N, C-alpha and C positions, 0 to 999 in steps of 0.2 A: 854594741851596747856599752862595753866598758870604756871606750874612748869618748862616748857621748856624755856619760854621766860619771862623776867621780864617786867611787865606792871602795869599800874595804875588800880584801881578798876573800874573806868569809862570805860576804854578800855576793861577790862574783860567782863563787862556787854554788851558792844557793840559787842563783839564777839558772844554773843547769837543771836543778830540781824543778824550778818553776816552769821551764820550757817542757820538761817531761810531763808535768801536771797539765799544762796547756794542751799538749798533744793528745793526752788521754781524756781531756775534759773532766779532770779530777780536781778535788780541793787540795791545796797545799797548806799544811799546818807548820808554822815555823816560830821560832823564838827570835829570829833575826829582825829586830825593829827597823833597821835600815832598809832591808828588803821590802818589808811591808809598807814603809813610808814611800819608797820609790814607786812601787807597783800601784799604790793608791793615788799618789800625786799625779802620775802620768796615765792613769786609767788603763794600765796594761792588762790586767786580769782581775775579775771580780770574785774569784773563788780562792781567796787567800785569808787565812785566819791566824791569829796568834793563839798560843796555848790557852791564855786566859779567856779569850773570846770563845774558844771551843768549850771550855769548862762551863762558862756562863750559858752557852747555848744548850748544852746537855742538861744543866740544872733547870733551865726554863721548861724543858720537856718533862723532866722527872718530878718537879714540884707540883703538889696538888693545887688546883685552882680553887679559890674560895667561892 
């Protein structure tokens, strides 16, 4: 993977976390915008969220519907 796509060391380390999440079929929540961009661009995994997206998702469930 690192040879195929140019990425920062931080993103490379976060890919290890991504693979662990994939193995467990779990969500990965990250602030690494480069990782999110690569994962979504190449459709590697659909259970990835940024912290902001997580907050918005939680807010959508907790806010009263009119």
